[in-house]
C-alpha positions as CSV (number, residue, x, y, z in Angstrom):
1,M,-16.2,-23.7,-20.8
2,D,-15.5,-26.3,-18.0
3,T,-13.4,-29.1,-19.3
4,G,-12.6,-30.5,-15.9
5,D,-13.2,-34.1,-14.9
6,H,-15.1,-34.0,-11.6
7,S,-14.1,-37.5,-10.6
8,E,-11.8,-37.9,-7.6
9,R,-8.7,-37.6,-9.8
10,F,-8.3,-35.1,-12.6
11,D,-8.2,-36.8,-16.0
12,Y,-5.7,-34.5,-17.6
13,K,-5.2,-36.7,-20.7
14,T,-8.9,-36.4,-21.8
15,F,-8.7,-32.7,-20.9
16,L,-5.7,-32.1,-23.1
17,E,-7.3,-33.9,-26.0
18,Q,-10.1,-31.4,-25.9
19,A,-8.0,-28.3,-25.2
20,P,-7.9,-25.8,-28.2
21,N,-4.8,-24.5,-30.0
22,R,-6.0,-20.9,-29.5
23,P,-5.2,-18.0,-27.2
24,G,-7.1,-17.7,-24.0
25,V,-7.2,-17.9,-20.2
26,Y,-7.2,-21.0,-18.0
27,D,-8.6,-21.1,-14.4
28,M,-7.3,-24.0,-12.3
29,R,-9.6,-25.0,-9.5
30,N,-9.5,-27.4,-6.5
31,E,-12.1,-29.9,-5.4
32,Q,-14.1,-27.2,-3.6
33,G,-14.3,-25.1,-6.8
34,E,-11.9,-22.5,-5.5
35,T,-9.5,-20.9,-8.0
36,L,-5.9,-22.0,-7.5
37,Y,-4.2,-20.3,-10.4
38,I,-5.1,-18.1,-13.4
39,G,-2.9,-17.9,-16.4
40,K,-3.0,-16.9,-20.1
41,A,-1.5,-18.5,-23.2
42,K,-1.0,-17.9,-26.8
43,N,-1.8,-21.6,-27.4
44,L,-3.8,-23.1,-24.6
45,K,-3.1,-26.7,-25.5
46,N,0.6,-26.3,-25.6
47,R,0.8,-24.2,-22.4
48,L,-1.4,-26.5,-20.4
49,S,0.4,-29.7,-21.6
50,S,3.6,-28.3,-19.9
51,Y,1.9,-28.7,-16.5
52,F,1.4,-32.4,-17.0
53,R,4.7,-33.5,-18.5
54,P,6.3,-36.5,-16.6
55,T,9.6,-34.7,-15.8
56,G,11.1,-31.3,-15.3
57,L,8.4,-29.8,-13.0
58,T,9.5,-27.8,-9.9
59,T,8.3,-28.8,-6.4
60,K,5.9,-25.8,-6.2
61,T,4.4,-26.6,-9.7
62,M,3.9,-30.2,-8.7
63,A,2.1,-29.1,-5.5
64,L,-0.2,-27.0,-7.6
65,V,-0.9,-29.8,-10.2
66,S,-1.7,-32.2,-7.4
67,K,-4.6,-30.0,-6.2
68,I,-6.2,-29.5,-9.6
69,H,-9.7,-30.9,-9.8
70,S,-11.0,-29.0,-12.9
71,I,-9.8,-26.3,-15.3
72,N,-12.1,-23.7,-16.9
73,L,-11.0,-22.3,-20.2
74,T,-12.0,-18.9,-21.8
75,I,-11.0,-18.6,-25.4
76,T,-10.1,-15.0,-26.6
77,R,-9.6,-13.4,-30.0
78,S,-6.0,-12.5,-29.3
79,E,-3.1,-12.8,-26.8
80,T,-3.6,-9.1,-25.9
81,E,-7.2,-9.8,-25.0
82,A,-6.1,-12.8,-23.0
83,L,-3.6,-10.7,-21.0
84,I,-6.2,-8.1,-20.0
85,L,-8.7,-10.8,-19.1
86,E,-6.1,-12.7,-17.0
87,Q,-5.3,-9.6,-14.9
88,N,-8.9,-8.7,-14.4
89,L,-9.7,-12.2,-13.2
90,I,-6.6,-12.2,-10.9
91,K,-7.8,-8.9,-9.5
92,D,-11.3,-10.2,-8.9
93,R,-10.5,-13.7,-7.5
94,R,-7.0,-13.3,-5.9
95,P,-5.9,-16.9,-6.5
96,K,-3.5,-18.5,-4.1
97,Y,-0.7,-19.4,-6.6
98,N,-0.7,-16.0,-8.4
99,I,1.4,-13.1,-7.3
100,L,-0.8,-10.3,-5.9
101,L,0.6,-6.8,-6.0
102,K,-1.2,-4.2,-3.9
103,D,-3.0,-1.4,-5.6
104,D,-0.9,1.8,-5.5
105,K,-3.8,4.2,-5.3
106,S,-1.8,5.9,-2.5
107,Y,1.0,7.1,-4.8
108,P,1.8,10.7,-3.8
109,Y,1.5,13.5,-6.4
110,I,1.9,17.2,-6.5
111,Y,-1.4,18.8,-7.3
112,L,-1.8,22.3,-8.9
113,S,-5.3,23.6,-8.4
114,T,-5.5,25.5,-11.7
115,E,-9.2,26.3,-11.4
116,D,-8.8,28.5,-8.4
117,E,-8.2,32.3,-8.8
118,F,-5.0,32.0,-6.9
119,P,-4.0,28.3,-7.4
120,S,-2.3,26.3,-4.7
121,V,0.4,23.7,-5.1
122,V,0.0,20.8,-2.5
123,Y,0.7,17.3,-1.6
124,Q,-2.0,14.8,-2.8
125,R,-2.4,11.1,-2.3
126,G,-3.8,9.4,-5.4
127,K,-5.6,11.2,-8.2
128,P,-9.2,11.8,-7.1
129,K,-11.5,12.4,-10.1
130,S,-13.4,15.1,-8.1
131,K,-10.4,17.4,-8.1
132,K,-10.0,19.5,-11.2
133,G,-6.4,20.6,-11.9
134,Q,-3.0,19.2,-12.8
135,F,-1.3,16.3,-11.2
136,F,2.5,15.9,-11.4
137,G,4.1,12.5,-10.5
138,P,3.7,9.9,-9.3
139,Y,6.5,10.3,-6.7
140,P,7.9,7.2,-5.0
141,S,7.4,8.6,-1.5
142,G,5.9,11.4,0.5
143,W,9.4,12.6,1.3
144,A,10.1,13.2,-2.4
145,V,6.9,15.3,-2.8
146,R,7.6,17.3,0.4
147,D,11.2,17.9,-0.8
148,S,10.0,19.3,-4.1
149,L,7.3,21.4,-2.4
150,N,9.9,22.8,0.0
151,L,12.0,23.9,-3.0
152,M,9.0,25.5,-4.8
153,Q,8.1,27.5,-1.6
154,K,11.6,29.0,-1.7
155,V,11.6,29.7,-5.5
156,F,8.0,30.4,-6.6
157,K,6.2,31.3,-3.3
158,L,2.8,29.8,-4.3
159,R,0.4,29.2,-1.5
160,Q,0.2,25.7,-0.1
161,C,-2.8,26.2,2.2
162,D,-6.3,24.7,1.7
163,N,-9.1,26.8,0.4
164,N,-11.0,27.1,3.7
165,Y,-7.9,28.5,5.4
166,F,-7.2,30.8,2.4
167,R,-10.7,32.3,2.3
168,N,-10.7,33.1,6.0
169,R,-7.4,34.9,6.3
170,T,-7.5,38.6,7.4
171,R,-3.7,39.0,7.7
172,P,-0.7,37.2,6.3
173,C,0.4,34.0,7.9
174,L,3.8,32.8,9.0
175,Q,4.7,31.6,5.4
176,Y,4.6,35.2,4.2
177,Q,6.7,36.3,7.2
178,I,9.5,33.8,6.3
179,N,9.3,34.8,2.6
180,R,7.8,31.5,1.3
181,C,4.4,32.8,0.2
182,K,3.3,36.1,-1.5
183,A,0.1,36.3,0.6
184,P,-2.6,36.3,-2.2
185,C,-5.1,35.7,0.6
186,V,-4.9,39.4,1.6
187,N,-4.1,40.8,-1.9
188,L,-0.4,41.4,-1.3
189,V,0.5,40.2,-4.8
190,S,-1.2,41.1,-8.1
191,K,-3.1,38.5,-10.1
192,E,-0.7,38.9,-13.1
193,E,2.4,38.4,-11.0
194,Y,0.9,35.3,-9.3
195,E,-0.2,33.9,-12.7
196,Q,3.4,34.2,-13.8
197,D,4.6,32.3,-10.7
198,V,2.0,29.6,-11.5
199,A,3.3,29.3,-15.1
200,D,6.9,29.1,-13.8
201,T,5.9,26.4,-11.4
202,R,4.2,24.4,-14.1
203,Q,7.2,24.6,-16.3
204,F,9.5,23.4,-13.5
205,L,7.2,20.5,-12.7
206,E,7.1,19.5,-16.4
207,G,10.8,19.1,-16.3
208,K,11.6,22.2,-18.4
209,S,14.2,23.6,-16.0
210,Q,16.7,24.7,-18.6
211,Q,14.0,26.6,-20.5
212,L,12.8,28.2,-17.3
213,I,16.3,29.3,-16.3
214,R,16.8,31.0,-19.7
215,T,13.4,32.7,-19.3
216,L,14.4,33.9,-15.8
217,I,17.7,35.2,-17.0
218,K,16.0,37.4,-19.6
219,R,13.5,38.6,-17.0
220,M,16.3,39.5,-14.6
221,E,18.1,41.5,-17.3
222,T,14.9,43.3,-18.2
223,E,14.3,44.3,-14.5
224,S,18.0,45.5,-14.2
225,E,17.6,47.7,-17.3
226,R,14.5,49.2,-15.7
227,L,16.5,49.8,-12.5
228,N,14.2,47.5,-10.5
229,F,17.2,46.0,-8.7
230,E,15.2,44.4,-5.9
231,Q,13.0,42.4,-8.3
232,A,16.2,41.5,-10.3
233,A,17.8,40.2,-7.1
234,D,14.7,38.0,-6.3
235,I,14.9,36.5,-9.8
236,R,18.7,35.9,-9.4
237,D,17.9,34.0,-6.2
238,Q,15.3,31.9,-8.1
239,I,17.9,31.1,-10.8
240,N,20.5,30.1,-8.2
241,H,18.1,27.7,-6.4
242,L,17.2,26.1,-9.7
243,R,20.8,25.7,-10.7
244,Q,21.6,24.0,-7.4
245,V,18.8,21.5,-8.1
246,Q,20.2,20.8,-11.5
247,E,23.6,20.2,-10.1
248,A,22.2,17.8,-7.4
249,Q,20.1,16.0,-10.0
250,S,22.7,14.5,-12.3
251,A,20.0,12.6,-14.2
252,D,18.3,15.7,-15.4
253,K,18.8,15.1,-19.1
254,G,16.2,15.8,-21.7
255,A,12.5,15.6,-20.9
256,A,12.0,11.8,-20.8
257,N,9.0,10.3,-19.0
258,A,9.9,6.7,-18.2
259,D,9.5,3.9,-15.7
260,V,12.8,2.0,-15.5
261,V,12.5,-1.5,-14.1
262,G,15.5,-3.2,-12.4
263,V,15.6,-6.8,-11.2
264,S,17.6,-8.8,-8.7
265,E,17.3,-12.5,-7.9
266,Q,19.1,-14.2,-5.0
267,S,18.5,-17.3,-2.8
268,G,15.1,-17.9,-4.4
269,S,13.8,-14.4,-3.8
270,V,13.1,-11.7,-6.4
271,C,13.1,-7.9,-6.2
272,F,11.8,-5.5,-8.8
273,D,12.8,-1.9,-8.4
274,V,11.0,0.8,-10.5
275,L,12.8,4.1,-11.0
276,F,10.4,6.9,-11.8
277,V,11.7,9.5,-14.3
278,R,9.4,12.4,-15.1
279,G,10.4,15.4,-17.2
280,G,14.0,14.0,-17.4
281,R,14.3,14.0,-13.6
282,V,14.6,10.9,-11.4
283,L,12.0,11.4,-8.8
284,G,13.0,8.3,-6.8
285,H,12.4,4.6,-6.8
286,K,10.2,1.9,-5.2
287,S,11.1,-1.7,-4.5
288,Y,8.6,-4.6,-4.9
289,F,9.1,-8.2,-3.5
290,P,6.4,-10.3,-5.2
291,D,5.8,-13.7,-3.6
292,F,6.0,-16.0,-6.5
293,K,4.2,-19.2,-5.6
294,L,5.5,-21.1,-8.7
295,E,9.2,-21.4,-9.7
296,A,10.0,-20.1,-13.1
297,D,12.8,-18.3,-15.0
298,R,13.5,-14.6,-14.9
299,N,11.5,-13.9,-18.1
300,D,8.4,-15.4,-16.6
301,Y,8.8,-13.5,-13.3
302,L,9.2,-10.3,-15.3
303,A,6.1,-11.1,-17.4
304,D,4.0,-11.7,-14.2
305,F,5.2,-8.5,-12.5
306,L,4.7,-6.3,-15.6
307,G,1.3,-7.7,-16.2
308,Q,0.1,-6.9,-12.7
309,F,1.9,-3.6,-12.4
310,Y,0.6,-2.1,-15.7
311,I,-2.7,-4.0,-16.4
312,K,-4.2,-5.3,-13.1
313,L,-3.4,-2.0,-11.3
314,S,-4.3,0.2,-14.3
315,D,-6.9,2.3,-12.3
316,S,-4.1,3.9,-10.3
317,R,-1.2,3.8,-12.8
318,D,0.2,7.0,-14.3
319,Y,1.7,5.7,-17.6
320,P,5.0,7.1,-18.8
321,A,5.9,7.4,-22.5
322,E,8.3,4.5,-22.2
323,I,9.0,1.5,-20.0
324,I,12.7,0.4,-19.8
325,I,13.1,-3.2,-18.8
326,P,16.3,-5.1,-17.7
327,I,16.1,-8.1,-20.0
328,E,14.5,-9.0,-23.4
329,Y,10.8,-9.7,-22.9
330,Q,9.3,-11.8,-25.7
331,E,5.8,-10.6,-25.1
332,S,6.7,-6.9,-24.8
333,A,4.6,-6.1,-28.0
334,V,1.6,-7.8,-26.5
335,L,2.0,-5.9,-23.2
336,A,2.4,-2.6,-25.0
337,E,-0.8,-3.3,-27.0
338,A,-2.7,-4.2,-23.8
339,I,-1.5,-1.0,-22.0
340,T,-2.7,1.1,-25.0
341,E,-6.1,-0.6,-24.8
342,V,-6.6,-0.1,-21.1
343,S,-5.1,3.4,-20.8
344,G,-5.6,4.9,-24.2
345,K,-2.0,6.0,-24.2
346,K,0.8,4.7,-26.4
347,V,3.7,3.3,-24.4
348,A,7.0,2.0,-25.8
349,I,8.7,-0.9,-24.1
350,K,12.5,-1.0,-24.5
351,H,15.4,-3.1,-23.2
352,R,18.3,-2.1,-25.4
353,V,19.1,1.4,-24.3
354,R,22.1,3.8,-24.4
355,G,23.2,7.0,-22.9
356,E,21.3,8.3,-19.9
357,R,18.7,5.6,-20.2
358,S,21.4,3.0,-19.8
359,E,22.6,4.8,-16.6
360,W,19.0,4.8,-15.3
361,L,18.7,1.1,-15.9
362,E,22.0,0.4,-14.1
363,L,20.8,2.5,-11.2
364,A,17.5,0.6,-11.1
365,N,19.4,-2.8,-11.1
366,K,21.7,-1.5,-8.3
367,N,18.7,-0.4,-6.2
368,A,17.1,-3.8,-6.7
369,D,20.3,-5.6,-5.6
370,M,20.6,-3.4,-2.5
371,S,16.9,-3.7,-1.5
372,L,17.0,-7.5,-1.9
373,E,20.2,-7.8,0.1
374,S,18.7,-5.7,2.8
375,Q,15.6,-7.8,2.9
376,L,17.5,-11.1,2.9
377,A,19.7,-9.8,5.8
378,S,16.5,-9.0,7.7
379,K,15.1,-12.4,6.9
380,T,18.3,-14.1,8.1
381,H,18.1,-12.1,11.4
382,S,14.5,-13.1,11.9
383,L,15.2,-16.7,11.1
384,Q,18.0,-16.7,13.8
385,R,15.5,-15.4,16.3
386,T,12.9,-18.0,15.3
387,E,15.5,-20.8,15.6
388,Q,16.4,-19.7,19.1
389,L,12.7,-19.6,20.1
390,T,12.3,-23.1,18.7
391,S,15.2,-24.2,20.9
392,L,13.8,-22.4,23.9
393,L,10.5,-24.2,23.6
394,S,12.3,-27.6,22.9
395,L,10.4,-28.1,19.6
396,S,11.6,-30.7,17.1
397,E,11.0,-28.5,14.0
398,T,11.8,-24.8,13.4
399,I,8.7,-22.7,13.9
400,S,7.3,-21.5,10.6
401,R,4.2,-19.7,11.8
402,M,3.5,-17.8,15.1
403,E,0.2,-16.3,16.0
404,C,-0.3,-13.9,18.9
405,F,-3.6,-12.6,20.6
406,D,-4.3,-9.5,22.6
407,I,-7.4,-7.8,23.9
408,S,-8.1,-4.1,23.9
409,H,-11.0,-2.0,25.4
410,T,-11.7,1.0,27.5
411,F,-13.5,0.0,30.7
412,G,-15.2,-2.7,28.7
413,E,-16.3,-0.4,25.9
414,E,-16.1,-1.8,22.3
415,T,-13.8,-4.7,23.1
416,V,-11.5,-5.8,20.2
417,A,-9.3,-8.9,20.0
418,S,-6.3,-9.0,17.6
419,C,-4.5,-11.8,16.1
420,V,-1.1,-11.1,14.4
421,V,0.8,-13.6,12.3
422,F,4.6,-13.9,12.0
423,G,6.5,-16.3,9.7
424,S,10.2,-17.2,10.1
425,A,11.1,-14.1,8.0
426,G,8.9,-11.6,9.9
427,P,5.3,-10.4,10.0
428,L,2.6,-11.6,7.6
429,K,0.4,-8.6,7.7
430,S,-2.1,-9.8,5.1
431,E,-3.0,-12.5,7.5
432,Y,-3.7,-10.3,10.5
433,R,-7.2,-10.5,11.9
434,R,-9.4,-8.5,14.3
435,F,-12.5,-9.7,16.1
436,N,-15.2,-7.5,17.4
437,V,-16.0,-9.3,20.7
438,K,-19.8,-9.9,21.1
439,G,-21.9,-11.7,23.7
440,V,-19.3,-11.2,26.4
441,T,-19.7,-9.3,29.6
442,A,-18.0,-5.9,29.4
443,G,-14.5,-6.0,30.8
444,D,-14.3,-9.8,30.8
445,D,-10.9,-10.3,29.3
446,Y,-11.1,-14.1,29.8
447,G,-14.4,-14.3,27.9
448,A,-13.0,-12.1,25.2
449,M,-10.0,-14.3,24.8
450,R,-12.2,-17.4,24.6
451,F,-14.3,-15.7,21.9
452,A,-11.3,-14.8,19.8
453,L,-9.6,-18.1,20.0
454,H,-12.7,-20.1,19.2
455,K,-13.5,-17.7,16.3
456,R,-10.0,-18.1,14.9
457,Y,-9.5,-21.9,15.2
458,K,-13.0,-23.5,14.9
459,N,-12.4,-24.2,11.2
460,L,-8.6,-24.9,11.4
461,K,-9.0,-28.6,10.6
462,E,-10.4,-27.7,7.2
463,N,-7.3,-25.6,6.5
464,P,-4.4,-27.4,8.2
465,E,-1.8,-25.5,6.2
466,N,-2.5,-22.5,8.4
467,T,-1.7,-24.4,11.7
468,P,0.6,-22.2,13.8
469,G,3.8,-23.7,15.3
470,V,3.1,-21.8,18.5
471,I,0.3,-19.6,19.8
472,I,1.3,-16.6,22.0
473,V,-1.2,-15.2,24.5
474,D,-0.6,-11.8,25.9
475,G,-1.5,-12.5,29.6
476,G,-0.7,-14.7,32.5
477,K,-1.8,-18.1,33.8
478,G,-5.5,-17.1,33.7
479,Q,-5.4,-16.2,30.0
480,L,-3.3,-19.2,29.2
481,G,-5.7,-21.5,31.0
482,I,-8.5,-20.2,28.9
483,A,-6.5,-20.8,25.7
484,E,-5.8,-24.4,26.9
485,E,-9.5,-25.0,27.4
486,V,-10.4,-23.7,23.9
487,M,-7.7,-25.8,22.3
488,N,-8.9,-28.9,24.1
489,E,-12.5,-28.3,23.1
490,L,-11.4,-28.0,19.4
491,S,-9.1,-31.0,19.7
492,L,-6.1,-28.8,18.9
493,Q,-4.2,-29.5,22.1
494,H,-1.1,-30.5,20.1
495,I,-0.4,-26.8,19.3
496,P,2.1,-25.3,21.8
497,L,0.8,-22.3,23.9
498,L,3.1,-19.6,25.3
499,G,1.9,-17.0,27.8
500,V,3.6,-13.6,28.1
501,A,2.8,-12.0,31.4
502,K,4.0,-8.7,32.8
503,G,6.8,-9.2,35.3
504,V,6.7,-8.0,38.9
505,S,8.1,-4.5,37.8
506,R,5.7,-4.4,34.8
507,K,8.6,-3.0,32.7
508,P,9.1,-3.9,29.0
509,G,11.8,-6.5,28.6
510,L,11.1,-8.0,32.0
511,E,8.1,-10.1,31.1
512,T,7.4,-13.6,32.5
513,L,7.1,-16.4,29.9
514,I,4.8,-19.3,30.9
515,Y,5.1,-22.5,28.9
516,Q,3.6,-25.9,29.8
517,G,2.6,-24.8,33.2
518,A,6.0,-23.4,34.2
519,E,8.0,-20.2,33.9
520,L,10.7,-20.2,31.2
521,H,14.1,-18.8,32.0
522,S,15.2,-16.7,29.0
523,K,18.8,-16.0,30.1
524,G,21.0,-16.8,27.1
525,N,18.0,-16.6,24.8
526,E,17.8,-12.8,24.4
527,A,17.2,-13.1,20.7
528,A,14.1,-15.3,21.2
529,L,12.8,-12.9,23.9
530,L,13.2,-10.0,21.6
531,L,11.2,-11.8,18.9
532,I,8.4,-12.5,21.5
533,Q,8.4,-8.9,22.5
534,Q,8.2,-7.8,18.9
535,I,5.2,-10.1,18.2
536,R,3.5,-9.2,21.5
537,D,3.9,-5.4,20.9
538,E,2.6,-5.8,17.3
539,A,-0.5,-7.6,18.6
540,H,-1.0,-4.9,21.2
541,R,-0.6,-2.1,18.6
542,F,-3.0,-3.9,16.2
543,A,-5.6,-4.4,18.9
544,I,-5.5,-0.8,20.2
545,T,-5.8,0.6,16.7
546,G,-8.9,-1.5,16.0
547,H,-10.4,-0.6,19.3
548,R,-9.9,3.1,18.8
549,Q,-11.4,3.0,15.3
550,R,-14.4,1.1,16.6
551,R,-14.9,3.4,19.6
552,Q,-14.6,6.5,17.4
553,K,-17.0,5.2,14.9
554,V,-19.6,4.4,17.6
555,R,-19.1,7.8,19.3
556,Q,-19.4,9.7,16.1
557,K,-22.5,7.8,15.2
558,S,-24.1,8.4,18.5
559,T,-23.7,12.2,18.1
560,L,-24.0,13.0,14.4
561,E,-25.5,9.9,12.6
562,S,-28.5,9.8,14.9
563,I,-29.7,13.4,14.2
564,P,-33.0,13.3,12.3
565,G,-32.9,15.0,8.9
566,V,-29.1,14.9,8.7
567,G,-27.9,12.3,6.1
568,A,-24.4,11.6,4.8
569,K,-24.3,14.6,2.6
570,R,-25.3,17.2,5.2
571,R,-23.1,15.4,7.8
572,S,-20.1,15.7,5.5
573,A,-20.9,19.4,4.9
574,L,-21.1,20.0,8.7
575,L,-17.8,18.3,9.4
576,K,-16.0,20.1,6.5
577,F,-17.4,23.5,7.5
578,F,-16.4,23.2,11.2
579,G,-13.3,21.1,10.8
580,G,-14.6,18.1,12.8
581,R,-17.1,16.7,15.3
582,H,-16.1,19.0,18.2
583,G,-16.5,22.1,16.0
584,V,-20.0,21.0,15.1
585,I,-20.9,20.4,18.8
586,E,-19.5,23.8,19.9
587,A,-21.2,25.8,17.0
588,P,-24.2,28.1,17.8
589,V,-27.4,27.9,15.8
590,E,-26.4,31.0,13.7
591,E,-23.2,29.3,12.6
592,L,-24.9,25.9,11.9
593,A,-27.4,27.7,9.6
594,K,-24.6,29.0,7.5
595,V,-23.7,25.5,6.3
596,E,-25.0,24.6,2.8
597,G,-28.2,22.6,3.0
598,I,-28.9,23.5,6.6
599,S,-32.0,25.7,7.2
600,R,-32.5,27.7,10.3
601,K,-35.1,25.2,11.5
602,L,-32.8,22.3,10.9
603,A,-29.9,24.1,12.6
604,E,-32.1,24.5,15.7
605,Q,-33.0,20.8,15.7
606,I,-29.3,19.9,15.3
607,Y,-28.3,22.2,18.2
608,E,-31.0,20.8,20.4
609,H,-30.1,17.2,19.7
610,L,-26.4,17.7,20.3
611,H,-27.0,19.5,23.6
612,S,-29.8,17.5,25.0
613,N,-27.7,14.2,25.2
């Protein structure tokens, strides 16, 4: 229900009189109807009253309240239902004042293709539903996965090649030569022996290293008694490798599956560090730096983070048996119930822990402290550079926002303009933008710059909070002149413009800075110059990446997507069979006809189309 007052000023007193004493979700909106903040409450009336009390509000909360024009309420049956609805709405609407964690669908896993006759064990990003088999993880980084795979190649010698490569082998590959694979592709290992290696691998990945070592010891003794000394020596090497891993992994205790959450708070910034423990082994950690728009205490910060991490991102979350948190969380029972509802898996949430769990929690807190200190040091370094640039440009206030433009094309083909955004603490990548330049003569860099600047700033007056402190243009006086014309047309001439032109030698670090019609002398301002180079290089990288993607898309479309009778499914089959576009182009008719769904007649049409252009 909408209980907002649509007059010029929000009548919060009338609103609070109507607010119910029931659990639910509130949606605060501005005058344009845009969602500012979404929250949940056990008692809506009490929670919302706290926003309108006469004293005790933080500056950020007061800024939010000043923009409220209406509040929509959704009553729920329970606090658990309110938590789930809150996170779903945040995911859908992405409000300005809520923290917004990115979806971690790219978490790396180890994938065991159990349905293959000779299963492979490989690196896998995410958990695609199309793949049948077992996933182990998540691992905090690709390095952690590759390190584990490297060990398994030495110990268990399972194949790590893809199925196409595996099916087309006629002789063993290099992995067999260096004793890291048993070459099942050419039948150099029996199916029974390979199945035993798969079972051992699974046991290792499930964290049952101690049981596995005991099994291997018995197997080694049996082979020795049979006088199979070579096989016994191989098993001995396996045992030694596994024992080395156990010695290096001091946290290998029990078979716990847990996420351990550490927290650090300094200078108004907060870091959460999640330590991933699977099968009793610490796989690594990952640090998160949520941008809390509203000031609160540590308990509220923890509540917001856990809600997003385990409910909003539930599609990609691999839930452990327990979640260990650093402080007492009053709503832990509600969160645990919500996790059970969205995942179908019972998860325990604990904060009073002993033994190895206490050691894990201490490690997670130390990681959080270290990560936050590192980020704050980086922010301080960036701030010093920004202050020096402010001084170099003789501006009265420290620059809080810098935007830089660059143009990329290949002989005028598929021109792309980039705009990168930096704050005083570094890049703001979520605010980067690319513009596909249209209606401009091919190769006209001035026209492309005009197009991009006009597109970027034509509505700036409606969103003045995004006004940059300086606009950096990658180019000389000509490009800068175009920027000045556009800013004058849009009545934005008060925004400083800085041109970065290649110097006489055209070498990096020797650029010419043009500001207010004159060249700037950067001697003594090396830190500011380094910042300008960093921003300019980032704009250049972002533009080139966008241009290459656009050019590749167009070129692929011109060759494959325009073939009559070849839709997305057949096109995908062609690319997979031949390993890419060039393989399709070079393939003879006979090979094209071998692809599933491609008849001889269609193969001839494809060949003719590809070789007539």
